[in-house]
GURO-88174 format. One record per residue (C-alpha): y, x, z. Coordinates in steps of 0.1 Angstrom, whole numbers, plus 2048, in hexadecimal, padded with zeros to 3 digits. Each point is the difference from the previous one (the first is absolute). Example, Ala and Ser with C-alpha at 12.3 -4.5 7.8 and 13.67 -1.06 7.14 Angstrom:
7D387B84E 82280E7F9 
This chain:
7FE7FB800 82280F7F6 81781281E 8227F17F0 7F27DC7FF 7F1803822 81D806812 8157E47E9 7E37EA80E 80480A821 8237F77FE 8017E27F5 7E37F481D 81981281A 81F7EB7F2 7E47DE804 7EE7FD81A 812820814 7F281D813 7DF7F480B 7F47F47E1 80B81D7ED 7F081A81C 7DD7F07F7 8077FD7D9 80D8247FC 7DF80C816 7EA7E97EA 8138117DF 80182880D 7DC7FB809 7EE7E87EE 7E67E9808 7F77FE826 7EF7EA819 80F7F1820 7FA815817 80981D7EB 8227F67F8 8057F7824 7FD825805 8188077E4 81E7EC805 7F77FF82B 8097DC803 7F57EC816 7E77E97F6 8127DE7FF 81980C7EF 7F08127E6 7ED7DF7FC 8217EF7FF 80F8147E6 7DD8047E9 8037D8805 81F7FF7EF 7F981A7E6 7E17EE7F4 8147DB802 81380F7E2 7E98157EF 80C824808 7DC80A811 7E27F07F2 7DE806817 7DB8047F9 7E37FC81B 7E08167FA 7E07EF806 80E7DE811 7DF7F5801 7F981D81A 8097FF827 81581E7FD 8157FD7DD 81F8117FE 8247F67F2 8128157E6 8237FD7F3 81180F7EB 8257F97EC 80B7EC7E2 81B8167EF 8067E77E5 8067E5818 814816817 81580B7E2 8017DC7F3 81A7FB81D 81E80F7EA 7F97E17EC 8017E8810 8247EE7FF 7F980A7DB 7E07E67FB 8157E9812 8218017E8 7E17FE7E2 7F37DD810 8207F3804 80C8077DA 7DE7F27F6 7F27E4817 81F7FA815 812802820 7E07ED817 7E38167EE 81882180A 8057F4826 7DC7FA7FC 7F98247F6 81980E818 7ED7EE822 7DE80D7F3 80A8227F9 80D803827 7E07EF80D 7E78147E7 7EB7DE7FB 8027DC809 7E57E4800 80D7E27E6 8007EC820 815816815 8188027E0 7FE7DA7FB 80C7F8828 8208137FA 80C7F27DB 7F27DF7FE 81C7E7808 7F77F6826 8087DA7FF 80B7F1823 7F57DE7F4 7ED7EA7E9 8257ED7FF 8148237F7 7E480D7E7 8087E07EF 8248037FD 7FD8247EE 8018027E0 7E87E27FC 7E081280F 7E77EC80C 7E780981A 7EF7E0812 7DC8147FB 80B81981C 7F681C7E2 81B811803 7FF806824 7DE809801 80C81F7EC 81980D819 7E380881A 7EE8157EC 7E57E47FB 7FD7EB81C 8017D67FD 8177F681D 8247F97F1 80B801828 7F48267FE 8138097DF 81E7F0812 7FB81A81E 7FB81C7E7 81E7F97EF 81580281C 7F082380B 7FB8137E4 7F8820811 7E07EF808 7FA7FE7D7 7E9825801 81E8137F3 804814823 7D9803802 8048127DB 818816814 7F380B816 7E181E802 7E27EC7F6 8027F0822 81181C817 8147F281E 8217F47FB 80F81B81D 7F58187E9 8197F27E6 81B80081A 7FA823809 80680F7E0 8127E77ED 80181D7DE 7E17FB7FC 7FC7E07FD 7FA7F87DC 8107DF7FC 821815800 7F08187E7 8107F67DD 8207F6812 80482980A 7FD8077DC 8157E97F5 81E80D81A 7F58277F2 8037F47D9 81A7E8806 8108037DA 7EF8157ED 7DC7F97F3 80B7E57E6 8208157EE 7FF7F07DE 8228047F5 8007D97F6 7F87F5827 81581C810 81B7EC80D 7E67E480C 7FA81A819 80E7FA822 80B81D80F 7FB7F3825 7DF7FC80F 7E97E37EF 80E7DD813 7D97F47F4 7EB821814 801800825 81C819810 7E681B814 81880181A 7FD815822 7E37F0807 7F381E813 81A7FF813 8057D6806 7DF7F480A 80C7DD7FF 80F7FE7DE 7D980A7F4 7F07E581C 8167E47EA 7F780C7E1 7D9806805 7F67E37E2 7FF8217EF 80980A7E3 8077DC7F1 8177E780D 7FF7D87EE 8068077DB 8237F27F2 7EB7F27E1 7EB7E4809 7E67ED7E7 7E87E87FF 7DE807805 7F67FA7DD 81B8147F2 7F681D818 7DB8017EF 8087FC7E1 81C81F80A 7E1814810 7EC7FA7E2 81B8117E9 80581E813 7D9803800 7FB7FA7DC 8198167F0 7F681981E 81B804818 7E77F681A 7E080E80A 7E17F5815 7F481481C 7E080280A 7E8814811 80281C7E4 824802800 80081581F 7E381D7F0 81081A7F2 7F18067DA 7E68177FF 7EE7F5821 7FE7DC7EE 7F38187DF 7E7810815 7F37D880D 7FB7F67E0 7F081F7F1 7E67FB822 8017DC7FA 7F78097D8 7E681A807 7ED7EB81B 7FF7DE7ED 7F98147DC 7F3820808 7E680381F 7F78237F3 82780D802 7FE80C7E1 81B7FC7EE 80581C7E5 7F68097E0 80F7EE7DF 7F27DD802 7FB7F9826 825814802 80B7E67E6 7EE7DE814 80A80981F 8248057F0 7FE7DB7F2 7F17EF821 822812813 81B7F77EB 7EE7D9800 7FD803828 82280B800 8107E57ED 7EE7E4812 81080F822 81F8007EF 8017D87F1 7F47FD826 82081080E 8197F77E4 8107DA7FF 7F27E57E8 8137E77F6 7E87E77F5 7ED808827 7F67DF816 81C7F5811 8057F2821 80B7DC7F6 8217F77EF 81E7F380A 8147E27F5 8217F97FC 8197EE7EC 81580C7EA 82280680C 8278057F2 7F8828800 7DF7F77EB 8167F57E2 81881B7EB 8207F1804 7F17EF825 8097DE7EC 7E77E7801 8157E67E7 7FF7E3818 7DE802805 7F37FA823 7EC81C810 7E47EC80A 7F47F87E0 7FE8267F2 7DC80D803 7EF810819 7F98287FB 7DF813813 807821804 7E481B809 7FD80E821 7FB82480A 7E8801820 81780881F 7EC81C80B 8048157DD 81381E80A 81B8137E6 81481F800 8198097E4 7F08147E3 8148217F6 7EB8037E0 8157E37F2 820811806 7F68197EF 7FC7EA7E1 81D7F2804 812823801 7EE80D7E4 8097E57E6 82580180E 8008227F8 7F07FF7DC 8127E87F7 81F816809 7F081A7EA 7FE7E37E4 8247F9805 8098247FB 7EC7FE7DE 8047DE7ED 81D7F2817 8037E5819 7F67E37EC 7E180D7F4 7F9810824 8027DB80E 7E37F87E9 7EE81E80D 8047F6823 7F17DD7F5 7E48127F7 7F781281B 80B7E4819 7E77EB7EB 7E281C803 80980A827 7E77E680E 7E280A7E4 7E380E80D 7FA81C7E8 825809802 7FD804826 7E0810800 80F81C7EA 80A80F821 7DA80180D 7FA8137E3 81681E80D 7F27FE81E 7DD8087F1 7F77DA80A 7F87F17E0 7E57ED7FC 7E78107E1 7F77DF7F3 7EC8047E0 80E7DF7F3 823808803 8138177EA 81881C80C 8167FC7E9 8047D7804 8267FB807 8097DD812 80F7E87E9 81B7E7802 80D7E87E9 8217FA7F0 8077DF80B 7F780D827 81B81C7F9 8147E87F9 7FE7E981F 807823816 81D8077F0 8227F580F 8107E57E8 82480F800 7F181C7F0 8127FA7DC 7E480F7E8 8167FC7E6 81082480C 7F68217F0 7EB7EC7E6 8137FC7DC 7ED7E57EC 8167E67E6 7DF7EC7F8 7FA7F5824 8037DD7F6 7E87FE7E5 7E581780D 7EA7F2819 7E481980E 7ED7E7813 7FE7E87DD 8167E1810 8107EB7EA 8227EE813 8057E77E3 7DB7F47FA 7FF7FC826 8197EC801 7F37E97E0 7E27FB818 80D7F8821 81B7EA7ED 7E47EA7E5 7E77FA81B 8087DB800 7E17F27F9 7F97DC80C 8157EB812 822808805 81580281F 8227F9807 8218177EF 80280C822 7E7811809 7FB8107DE 824811800 7F380A822 7DD8117F2 81280F7E0 81B81581B 7DF809816 7F080A7E1 81F8147F3 80680D824 7D88107FB 80280D7DE 82081380B 7F280B81B 7DE80C7ED 8188117E5 813813819 7DF80A80E 7F280A7E1 81F8137FA 7FD81681F 7DF8097F6 80780C7DD 81B817813 7E8809818 7E880D7E9 81B8157F0 80380E823 7DD80B806 80180D7DE 81C814809 7ED80D820 7E08087EE 81180E7EC 81481B811 7F2822806 7F77FD821 7EE7E27F6 8077E7820 7EC7E57EE 7DF7FC7EA 80C7DC7ED 7E97EE7ED 8147EC7EB 7DE7F07F0 7F37F3824 82680080E 7F081381D 80F81D812 7EF81D815 81081F812 7F1820801 80D809823 7EE821805 81080F7E4 8237F080A 80080F820 7F581F7F3 8227FF7ED 8117F1820 7F7821812 8088187E6 8217F17FB 80C806826 7F48227FD 8178077E4 81B7F1815 7FC80F81D 7FE8277F0 81F7F47ED 80F7F6817 7FA81F81A 7F981D7ED 8117F97DA 7FD7F87DC 7EE8207FA 7EB7F981B 7F57E27F2 7FF80F7DC 7E781880B 7E87E4813 7FC7EC7E0 7F78227E9 7E6807822 7F37DA7FB 7FF8007DD 7F18277F8 7EB80381F 7FE824811 81581B7EE 80F82180B 82080680B 80F8117E3 7F77E27EA 8127E5812 82280F7F7 7F78027DE 7F67DC7FF 8197F0816 81F81B7EB 80780B824 80A826811 7E280E810 80F80E81E 8107DA809 7DD7EF7F0 7ED81681B 8197F981F 7FC7D77FA 7DA8077FB 7FC814820 8187E0814 7EC7E97F0 7DD81480A 812801824 8017D9804 7DB7FA7F4 80D7F17DC 7EE81B7EC 7E3815804 7FC8257F6 7E28147F9 7FC827800 7EC80E7E6 7FD8257FF 7F58177E2 7F1816817 7F2806821 81E814810 8137DB7FC 8228127FB 8197E57FD 80B8157DD 7DA7FC7F7 7FF7D6807 8037DE7F0 8167E4812 7F27E27F6 8167DF809 7ED7DF802 80F7DE806 7EA7E3811 8097E2809 7E97F881B 80D81F812 8227FA7F7 7FB7DF80F 7EF80A81F 81F81A805 81A7E57FA 7EF7E6819 7FE81B81E 8248047FC 8077DA800 7EC7FE820 81481F810 8207F57F5 7FA7D880F 7F680E81F 81F817805 8167E57F9 7F07E881A 80281E815 8258097F9 8097D2802 7F280482A 81281D804 8207F27F5 7F97DD812 7F8811823 81B81A800 8217FD7EE 7FD7D47F8 7EC7FC820 81B7EC813 8107ED7EB 7DD7F57EF 7F77F3827 81F7EE805 7FB7EF7DC 7E17F8804 80B7F2824 81F7F07F3 7EC7EB7E8 7E37F7817 81D7EF811 8127F37E0 822814807 7FF8117E2 8217F97F5 80A811824 7FB8227F6 81F8157FC 80B80A7DB 7F6824804 7DC7F9811 8067EA7E0 80581A7EA 7E4818811 7E67E37FC 80A8017DC 7FD8247FA 7E2805814 7F17E47E9 8088107DF 7F082080C 7E37EC80A 7FA7EF7E0 80881F7EC 7E2810810 7E77E07FC 80E7FB7D5 7F3824800 7D87F4812 8067E37E8 7FE81D7E2 7E881180D 7E97E5808 8047F67DA 7F48227FA 7E07FF815 7FA7DC7EE 80380E7DF 7E882180A 7E77F2817 7FE7DA803 8047F07DA 7E18127F4 7ED7F0824 7F882780C 80C7F681E 80A82580B 7E58147EF 8178187EF 80E807822 7DF809814 
């Protein structure tokens, strides 16, 4: 494991869960897999404190564990860290913002709360988010909601059927299970008060305080970031000094959410987030390290199919691999959320004003609307946030930005719609598993078989405000209809269909208006499809080949592996050009094209001065961008009788730049903490207390100026942290290597 990456993850855990959590995490990260006894000896912590810290880290999936031979009386439980989950703390606010942009405010609030909890059951979340009716009379007056059967009340108590118990739980939200999830797997509440900094419920709040402004740094959204501390997060204020304040908020991380919804809307939202991959199911195998899970699968396959334990040889090796992949697919299917899996009942509700697009019933009564049955998720299903979806969304945005540089804004918007349409396809997501070495070697599956998406699906994903005529020069678009729809024939067919009894003149005019409106809509859609096809052709004919477009089938596919390699090379060129100059960039491209060449050939090919070229090559070799190989002419190995061959390997340069990105982020975060606890400590503490009391306006002008200066300084450094995180995403995550290049 990379030293710089480990140091960065330890800092993030310390900012999130305090000194106790970071001490345990750093011990496991530095010493590797440890048992509870060995961990106690290395940390020198009391056993109750150690269990408290481990429970919090396990709750947030930062520490994985596995029992060796649990069927025996004397078994050992071993713990190890998940550095990928620890690094994901850096992207917590970025993920919340992405969900808000795509799914809305309620979904982003739910994701933020799950990030603070680690994981939670559907019943616990429903008890907090579903509307809590005080009585049936109140429920009848709010948006026309019908609650005569009491089914809505049942959900508030995680499956209880007594309506009175539901009202009691609605009045006491801290009994809904969130507090239990925030504790260390059953640890006493006294331990939480003893060291509130280690409370898992406050973890993401401290990361948010550390990274108030910096993670989301897009130019178009920069002025949306508040320079003050986020009002949606709990302020981490002097809980160590004031124990009473901590007791007042002992419900944990989550206060009652400001957004409320009906039970059916809640389950619809949860199914949407699960289906799109923002949330993932939590099961027993979620806490097992990958290596241990692989060993269990291997042992089960050998036990069932190879009693002699011989899996070597070409024939048996292939058979073993096939059985292993089949069992792995079975377990993955069991652990994953299935949208068509059995539901635990349905929730019936009447249509409300909110169910209509414009909120208008056209004078009809609500009671006459048709009831809707919404499938219900089991209350005992446990879910957590899946950061793999965050990686997919970031990859989509980054590739769309790259396409905008080559083909323009409108065509790039079309490309973004293509990528969003492909995000939820299994083959598109499984490219990451293939990069990790987890691909299923199925005989019936072609490795070059790319996922496809139809033009109609792309058009549905595309924002209606995008003007597809921009960037396309077409004079005959009205005459040419790619999809073969003749608007005039459609109109004639619609109007001439009047066989049988004729109706009134008013009805005929209304039908004619409807037909004309439908024809106009169809014509407009076909024109957009025609323009969409032109944009897709531009993307496919571009030198980068962003898509592979089949005009005959009206389908498109994306070779994501090739695109990511192009993106990585582009990022390396950008960094080398910005840091070492244009001459260094020219030599990098020469080495990439020619392979290994001597230091005498590089100046000749690049038309450079020999002395300047050697100085630049030495600097690039020092920073790990290029490699050098000595080839002596004789055994004396004298410099005058030695060839020096230079080469450029993108993988090694990628690893070197990734390490520098880790180091830069670590130093920036250390500097932020140093400044926070040094020069700006007094004004920050005063501002936090003033905000807690609601007296921010009473600060003096000088104090406001100092606070503004600190916020600008912090934002400047956090913007740099965000840029380094973008580099880490390109070099490590977009290929699905998950840190493999840094190990």
